[in-house]
C-alpha positions in Angstrom: 161.2 127.9 89.5 164.1 125.9 90.7 163.4 122.4 92.0 161.5 122.8 95.1 162.0 119.6 97.0 165.1 117.8 95.8 167.3 116.7 98.6 170.2 118.7 97.3 168.2 121.9 97.5 170.4 124.9 98.3 167.5 126.4 100.3 167.3 123.9 103.1 167.5 126.1 106.2 168.7 124.6 109.5 167.3 125.9 112.8 165.8 128.8 110.8 169.3 130.0 110.0 170.5 130.7 106.5 174.2 130.5 107.3 176.4 128.9 104.7 177.8 126.4 107.3 174.3 125.1 108.2 173.2 124.8 104.5 176.3 122.7 103.7 175.7 120.5 106.8 172.1 119.9 105.8 173.0 119.2 102.2 175.5 116.5 103.4 172.8 114.9 105.5 170.2 114.9 102.7 172.8 113.5 100.2 173.6 110.7 102.6 169.9 109.9 103.1 169.2 110.0 99.4 171.8 107.3 98.9 170.1 105.2 101.6 166.7 105.2 100.0 167.5 102.1 98.0 168.4 100.2 101.2 165.3 101.1 103.3 163.3 98.1 102.3 166.2 95.7 102.6 167.3 96.6 106.1 163.8 96.9 107.6 163.0 94.1 110.1 159.8 95.5 111.7 156.7 93.7 110.7 154.7 96.2 108.5 151.5 96.2 106.5 151.6 96.4 102.7 149.0 97.8 100.4 150.5 96.0 97.3 150.0 99.1 95.2 150.3 98.6 91.5 153.4 100.1 90.0 153.3 103.2 87.9 152.5 102.7 84.2 154.6 105.8 83.2 158.3 105.4 83.3 160.7 108.3 83.5 161.9 107.6 79.9 158.3 107.6 78.6 157.5 111.0 80.2 160.7 112.5 79.0 160.0 111.3 75.5 156.8 113.3 75.1 157.0 116.0 72.5 154.6 118.1 70.4 154.9 120.1 67.2 152.3 122.6 68.5 155.0 124.7 70.1 155.9 126.0 66.7 155.6 129.7 65.6 153.2 128.8 62.8 150.7 127.3 65.1 150.9 130.2 67.6 150.3 132.7 64.7 147.3 130.7 63.5 146.0 130.6 67.1 146.3 134.4 67.4 144.4 134.9 64.1 141.6 132.5 65.1 141.3 134.2 68.5 140.8 137.5 66.8 138.0 136.1 64.7 136.2 134.6 67.7 136.5 137.8 69.6 134.9 139.7 66.8 132.2 137.1 66.7 131.4 137.7 70.4 131.5 141.5 70.0 129.2 141.5 67.0 126.6 139.2 68.4 123.4 140.9 69.4 122.5 139.7 72.8 119.4 141.9 73.0 117.7 140.5 69.9 118.9 136.9 70.4 120.1 136.3 73.9 119.8 132.5 73.6 122.3 132.4 70.7 124.8 134.5 72.6 124.4 132.4 75.8 124.9 129.2 73.8 128.1 130.7 72.4 129.4 131.5 75.8 128.5 128.0 77.0 130.3 126.5 74.0 133.4 128.6 74.6 133.5 127.4 78.2 133.1 123.8 77.5 135.6 123.9 74.6 138.2 125.3 77.1 138.8 128.6 75.3 136.7 131.0 77.3 139.9 132.1 79.2 140.9 134.0 76.1 137.7 136.2 76.3 137.1 136.9 80.0 136.4 140.6 79.6 134.2 140.1 76.5 132.2 137.3 78.3 131.8 139.4 81.4 130.4 142.3 79.4 128.0 140.1 77.5 126.7 138.5 80.7 126.2 141.9 82.4 124.2 143.2 79.5 122.0 140.0 79.3 121.5 140.1 83.1 120.3 143.7 83.0 118.0 143.2 80.1 116.5 139.8 80.8 117.2 138.5 84.3 117.5 141.3 86.8 113.8 141.4 87.9 110.8 139.0 87.6 108.9 141.3 85.1 111.8 140.7 82.6 111.2 136.9 82.7 107.7 137.0 81.2 108.4 136.2 77.6 111.3 133.8 78.2 110.9 130.1 77.6 112.2 127.4 79.9 115.3 126.8 77.8 116.4 130.4 77.9 115.7 130.7 81.6 117.6 127.5 82.4 120.7 128.3 80.4 120.8 131.9 81.6 120.3 130.8 85.2 123.2 128.4 85.0 125.7 130.7 83.3 124.8 133.8 85.4 124.9 131.9 88.7 128.3 130.4 87.6 129.6 134.0 87.1 128.4 135.3 90.5 124.9 136.7 89.7 122.1 135.9 92.1 119.2 134.6 90.1 116.3 133.4 92.3 114.9 129.9 91.9 111.4 131.4 91.4 112.4 132.1 87.8 111.2 128.5 87.1 108.0 128.7 89.0 105.9 129.5 85.9 106.8 126.1 84.4 105.4 123.9 87.2 102.0 122.4 86.5 99.3 121.5 89.1 100.9 118.0 89.5 104.3 119.5 90.3 105.8 118.5 86.9 107.9 120.9 84.8 106.8 121.8 81.2 109.3 122.0 78.4 111.0 120.2 75.5 113.9 117.8 75.8 116.6 120.5 75.4 114.9 122.7 78.0 114.9 119.7 80.4 118.6 119.1 79.8 119.4 122.7 80.5 117.2 122.8 83.5 118.8 119.6 84.9 122.2 121.3 84.5 121.0 124.4 86.2 119.7 122.6 89.3 123.3 121.7 90.3 124.0 125.4 91.0 121.4 125.3 93.8 122.1 126.4 97.4 120.4 125.2 100.6 116.6 125.6 101.0 115.8 125.9 97.3 113.0 123.4 97.0 112.0 124.3 93.5 115.5 123.4 92.3 115.5 120.2 94.4 112.2 119.2 92.8 113.5 120.2 89.3 116.6 118.0 89.8 114.5 115.0 90.8 112.0 115.5 87.9 114.6 116.2 85.2 116.8 113.3 86.2 113.8 110.9 85.9 112.6 112.5 82.7 116.0 112.3 81.0 116.6 108.7 82.0 113.2 107.7 80.6 113.7 109.7 77.5 117.0 108.1 76.9 115.4 104.7 76.5 113.2 105.9 73.6 114.9 108.8 71.9 115.6 108.5 68.2 118.0 111.4 67.9 121.3 109.8 68.9 123.1 113.2 69.0 120.8 114.4 71.7 121.1 111.0 73.4 124.8 111.5 73.5 124.6 114.8 75.4 121.9 113.4 77.8 123.8 110.2 78.7 127.0 112.3 79.3 125.1 114.7 81.6 123.6 111.9 83.6 127.0 110.5 84.4 128.2 113.9 85.7 126.4 117.2 85.6 128.5 119.9 84.0 129.0 121.7 87.3 130.8 118.6 88.6 133.0 118.0 85.6 136.8 118.6 85.6 137.2 121.3 82.9 140.0 119.7 81.0 138.2 116.3 80.9 135.0 118.0 79.7 136.9 119.9 77.0 138.5 116.8 75.6 135.1 115.2 75.4 133.2 118.2 74.1 135.7 118.9 71.3 134.9 115.5 69.9 131.1 115.9 70.1 130.8 119.6 69.3 130.6 118.9 65.5 127.3 117.0 66.2 125.8 120.0 68.0 123.2 122.1 66.2 124.6 125.5 65.3 128.3 124.4 65.7 130.8 127.0 64.3 133.8 125.6 62.3 136.0 128.5 63.3 135.3 128.1 67.0 136.0 124.3 66.6 139.3 124.9 64.8 140.4 127.4 67.5 139.4 125.0 70.3 141.4 122.1 68.7 144.5 124.1 68.2 144.3 125.7 71.7 143.9 122.2 73.2 147.0 121.0 71.4 149.1 124.1 72.3 148.2 123.7 75.9 148.9 120.0 75.8 152.4 120.9 74.6 152.8 123.2 77.7 151.5 120.5 80.0 154.0 118.0 78.5 156.9 120.3 79.4 155.4 120.8 82.9 155.1 117.0 83.4 158.6 116.4 82.2 160.0 118.9 84.7 158.0 117.3 87.5 159.2 113.8 86.4 162.9 115.0 86.7 162.2 116.2 90.2 160.5 113.0 91.1 163.4 110.9 89.9 165.9 113.1 91.8 164.0 112.5 95.1 164.2 108.7 94.7 160.8 108.4 96.4 159.6 106.1 93.6 161.9 103.6 95.2 159.8 103.5 98.3 158.2 100.2 97.7 155.4 100.7 100.3 154.0 103.9 98.7 152.1 104.7 95.5 154.3 105.9 92.6 151.7 108.3 91.1 153.6 111.3 89.7 151.5 111.5 86.6 148.2 111.1 88.5 149.4 113.8 90.9 150.2 116.0 87.9 146.6 115.5 86.7 145.3 116.9 90.0 147.3 120.1 89.4 146.0 120.4 85.8 142.5 120.0 87.1 143.1 122.9 89.5 144.5 125.2 86.9 145.3 124.2 83.3 146.0 127.7 82.0 149.4 128.4 80.3 150.5 131.2 82.7 150.3 128.9 85.7 153.3 126.7 84.9 155.3 127.6 88.0 152.2 127.0 90.2 151.6 123.5 88.6 155.3 122.7 89.3 154.8 123.5 93.0 151.4 121.9 93.4 152.5 118.7 91.7 155.3 118.3 94.2 152.9 119.1 97.1 150.5 116.5 95.7 153.2 113.9 95.3 154.5 114.4 98.8 151.0 114.2 100.3 150.4 110.9 98.5 153.6 109.3 99.9 153.2 110.7 103.5 149.6 109.5 103.4 150.8 106.0 102.7 153.4 106.3 105.5 150.6 106.9 108.0 148.0 104.6 106.5 150.2 101.6 105.7 153.9 101.5 106.5 154.7 103.4 109.7 154.4 102.0 113.2 152.5 104.1 115.7 155.6 105.0 117.8 157.4 106.1 114.5 154.4 108.1 113.4 153.9 109.8 116.8 157.6 110.8 116.8 157.4 112.1 113.2 154.2 114.1 114.0 155.9 115.7 117.0 158.9 116.7 114.9 156.7 118.2 112.2 155.0 120.2 114.9 158.3 121.4 116.3 159.8 121.8 112.9 163.2 121.0 114.5 165.7 119.7 111.9 168.0 118.6 114.7 165.4 116.2 116.1 165.3 114.0 113.0 168.2 111.9 114.1 165.7 109.9 116.2 163.7 109.0 113.1 164.2 105.9 110.8 165.8 106.9 107.5 162.6 106.7 105.5 160.9 109.3 107.8 164.1 111.5 107.8 163.7 111.6 104.0 160.0 112.4 104.2 160.6 115.2 106.7 163.5 116.7 104.8 161.4 116.8 101.6 158.7 118.8 103.3 161.2 120.9 105.1 163.1 121.7 101.9 159.8 122.4 100.0 158.6 124.8 102.6 161.9 126.6 102.9 162.4 127.0 99.1 158.9 128.3 98.4 159.4 130.7 101.4 162.7 131.8 100.0 161.3 132.4 96.5 158.3 134.3 97.9 160.5 136.4 100.1 162.9 137.3 97.3 160.2 137.8 94.6 157.3 139.3 96.6 159.0 140.6 99.7 157.1 138.6 102.3 158.1 135.7 104.6 155.4 133.0 104.3 157.2 130.2 106.1 154.9 130.0 109.1 151.8 129.9 106.8 153.3 127.0 104.8 154.6 125.1 107.8 151.2 125.1 109.4 149.7 123.5 106.3 151.9 120.4 106.8 151.4 120.4 110.6 147.6 120.4 110.3 147.8 117.5 107.8 150.0 115.4 109.9 148.0 116.0 113.1 144.9 114.7 111.3 146.9 111.7 110.0 148.0 110.7 113.5 144.5 110.8 114.8 143.5 108.1 112.2 146.6 106.1 113.0 145.6 106.0 116.6 142.1 105.0 115.7 143.5 102.1 113.7 145.9 101.1 116.4 143.1 101.1 119.0 140.5 99.4 116.7 138.2 102.3 117.2 135.3 103.2 114.9 134.4 106.9 115.2 131.0 108.3 114.8 130.1 109.7 111.4 130.5 113.3 112.6 133.7 112.5 114.5 135.1 111.0 111.3 134.3 113.9 109.0 135.6 116.5 111.5 139.0 114.9 111.0 138.7 113.5 107.6 138.0 116.7 105.8 141.7 117.5 106.7 143.2 114.1 106.3 142.1 113.8 102.7 145.0 116.1 102.0 143.2 118.8 100.0 143.6 121.7 102.4 147.4 122.0 102.1 147.0 122.0 98.3 144.4 124.8 98.5 146.6 126.9 100.9 149.6 126.5 98.5 147.3 127.4 95.6 146.1 130.5 97.4 149.7 131.7 97.9 150.5 131.0 94.3 147.5 133.0 93.0 148.1 136.1 95.1 149.4 139.1 93.1 150.6 140.7 96.3 151.6 138.8 99.4 151.0 140.5 102.7 150.1 139.5 106.3 146.6 140.8 105.6 146.2 138.7 102.5 147.4 135.5 104.2 145.0 136.1 107.1 142.2 136.8 104.6 142.1 133.1 103.6 140.3 132.4 106.9 137.3 134.1 105.3 137.2 131.2 102.9 137.5 128.5 105.6 133.9 127.2 105.1 134.4 127.1 101.3 137.7 125.2 101.7 136.2 122.8 104.2 133.2 121.9 102.0 135.5 121.4 99.0 137.7 119.1 101.1 134.7 117.3 102.4 133.4 116.5 99.0 136.7 115.0 98.0 136.8 113.0 101.2 133.4 111.5 100.6 133.8 110.8 96.9 137.1 109.2 97.8 135.3 107.0 100.4 132.7 106.0 97.9 135.3 104.8 95.4 138.1 103.4 97.7 136.7 102.3 101.1 136.2 98.7 100.1 139.8 98.3 98.9 141.1 100.2 101.9 139.3 98.0 104.3 140.7 94.9 102.6 144.2 96.1 103.3 143.4 96.9 106.9 142.7 100.6 106.9 140.4 102.4 109.4 136.6 102.5 108.7 135.6 105.3 106.3 132.5 107.5 106.3 130.3 104.6 104.9 131.3 102.2 107.6 131.1 104.8 110.3 127.6 105.7 109.3 126.6 102.0 109.1 128.2 101.3 112.6 126.4 104.3 114.1 123.0 104.0 112.5 122.6 100.3 111.8 122.1 101.0 108.1 123.1 98.6 105.3 125.9 99.4 103.0 123.4 100.3 100.2 121.6 102.7 102.6 124.8 104.2 103.8 126.0 104.8 100.3 122.7 106.5 99.4 123.1 108.7 102.5 126.7 109.7 101.6 125.5 110.4 98.0 122.9 112.8 99.3 125.3 114.3 101.8 127.6 115.1 98.9 124.8 117.0 97.1 124.0 118.9 100.2 127.6 119.8 100.7 127.8 121.1 97.1 124.9 123.4 97.9 126.9 124.8 100.8 129.9 125.2 98.6 127.8 127.0 95.9 126.5 129.4 98.6 130.0 130.1 99.9 131.1 130.8 96.3 128.2 133.2 95.8 128.7 135.0 99.1 132.5 135.4 99.3 133.7 134.5 95.9 134.1 138.2 94.9 136.5 138.7 97.8 139.0 136.4 96.2 140.6 136.1 92.7 138.5 134.0 90.3 141.7 132.0 89.7 141.8 130.9 93.4 138.0 130.2 93.6 138.3 128.1 90.5 141.1 126.1 92.0 139.0 125.4 95.1 135.9 124.4 93.1 137.9 122.2 90.7 139.2 120.0 93.5 135.8 118.4 94.4 135.2 118.0 90.7 138.5 116.1 90.6 137.2 114.0 93.5 134.2 113.0 91.4 136.3 112.2 88.4 139.0 110.2 90.2 136.8 108.2 92.5 133.5 107.5 90.8 133.2 103.8 90.0 136.6 103.1 91.4 140.0 104.5 92.3 141.7 106.1 89.3 144.4 107.5 91.6 145.3 104.1 93.1 144.7 101.9 90.0 146.7 103.1 87.0 144.8 101.1 84.4 141.7 103.1 85.2 143.4 106.4 84.6 145.5 105.3 81.6 143.0 106.4 78.8 143.0 109.9 80.2 146.8 110.2 80.2 146.7 109.5 76.5 143.8 111.8 75.7 145.0 114.7 77.8 148.8 114.6 77.8 150.0 112.3 74.9 147.8 112.3 71.8 146.9 115.7 70.2 143.4 116.4 68.9 143.3 115.4 65.3 142.0 117.5 62.4 144.0 120.6 63.0 145.0 122.2 59.6 
């Protein structure tokens, strides 16, 4: 796709007209503003806040220097050969005689990041296993806890409804669960696929968490200890797939029953995809340099971190165009968020919000230059994606995309007014606005459009069926963000976040408030799981995965700190995911 948001975009449409005269006039305006970016900080006399964000660790030259040998034909040929071997392995496995072995293989393929090559084969395998072992209670009789737990997790993940009562036989008179350590680990992972009002799974989560923590202190098998400690940091259901794959490839050789062919394919596939991602990031970096937004001294320069969000959403090779669009959307949201949170004055922000709502290009003369630039970037982005969709898929999506930016800015201005007034909202009042102001909803709406095979009015309206699923995904990102960043944001003078709102309303201590938010996140995951079960089949799996992966990214980015805001925290992951290939590939 052509550059979506550069200020010289040929698709900047003035007053909804695509006349050549208007395009040229708008291009002249954006070219002039682009030249003025360098002077924004020097001519500004208004007293403004500063967040003192750390500079980016990743220069343009560094990103452009990335390269990989795994784009070569020899590696692609070897990949195709290994893929064929693994496919045969799946097809020849006997799930009737040994369902545990086949379920473990499916689990390994998913965690190694190569299951996308075998979607049909895995679907057929799980259907057969479901019909033969999980469809009705009488089929559970001879299954041990380990088989029940692993099957429960994988089948729920793939849309099958398996009742929580499958675990009832393993609860003793004291309410404890009976099983060995591997069974407990698999049961622990299974409990994170629970929905509301599943008390057996709630009890199982509490019991297995305690059991695994206690076992970890005394266990002699360090390989098992490695898997337990990893699971206790993040359950698998909350893990960003690409981050999990990077870790699991390293530890898979220590797993009982590991397969060397599967491992070789996983390593090679990781490196081939890394080469694809490098090219994606280099393209995004060129766009970012052209915008000159990295020269905004008040905003976070986080192009690489924003690229990571898009890889978390969808890392698959065919989604390159989508990653390009979503990286730009993420980057613009980060900068505009800093405008509202830190740099802009309330009168400027109110005027900017009004212009976004009117979408009137002629009104931007009233804005300071830095806000002209912000508006034109969104304007160009929306017009270009609308143009490309119209020419390629025959449908005009401009109103749909425009509304995504309007909803976001309307939520931002509410928080700006709260700050200006010194107002602390109630907890519910805060989250009613904050689920939007976290900036995830516009990303999801763009992702939905990018994953549609056919764009129609009916298809665009159908996303409203996913509103609860989207809201819950956004809310988890919002709350994980607050858990990791609220202290820093308060220090630089931001509005109270969910933790402080709850403390203010309830009189709770910070420790109590954090415990409340942590449990609130778990309960919101249950709602998200239920929405995924109930309406997931109405949408493409690709879109549903995008939605679910965003709260996973929230956990990853904001647990124990702010990886998005503090580049040093994110640095190791840049090297492991985008710079250094997995070693040991023949």
